[in-house]
C-alpha angles and dihedrals in degrees: 000000000000091000091052091051092049091048091052092049092049091048093048094047089070091056096067113127114258117241116257116254117246094229097052116112114247124201092236092054094086117105121239089246092056092047089051092050092049092047092048093048091048091052091048090051093053091043088055090051089051091048092050091048088054089057094045117124121184115256127180114266141060114329089219090068090050089051092051091049091050092049093050091057090058098039093101089065089071095059094086089057092055090046093049092049092047091052089054093049096246113169109263091231090058090048091050091049091050092049091046089054091051091049091048092050091049093046092052092047094046094045092050091049093048092048090049092049091049092048090051091050092049091048091050092049092048091049092053094053099054102075101348093265131099117250109243 
């Protein structure tokens, strides 16, 4: 029994958490100014997406291509985020992962909105053709 206890203690001693390195970037290390810049740029990016969706007119083709085109027109709004993170010394892989998440959120939102707009247009066209009147 004593051998088993000693074996367990030796095995568990290797499971101790390693100390954090002093040079590792921590989420709370960002300054308030940087957080404000990133938040502002993020809001501007999504406002651009909203504005582009307001201008959207259905075209034939795959809505995914329309979504990509819409996102490309707003891509420049993400540059201040990369700059703010670089000024703070944030690891580039973390910055890229953050920006990818923002792009993915915007793509999902834009694609859903485009599909909804196209469905509304198809429903309106179908409603007009039934009896010659629009459905209220």
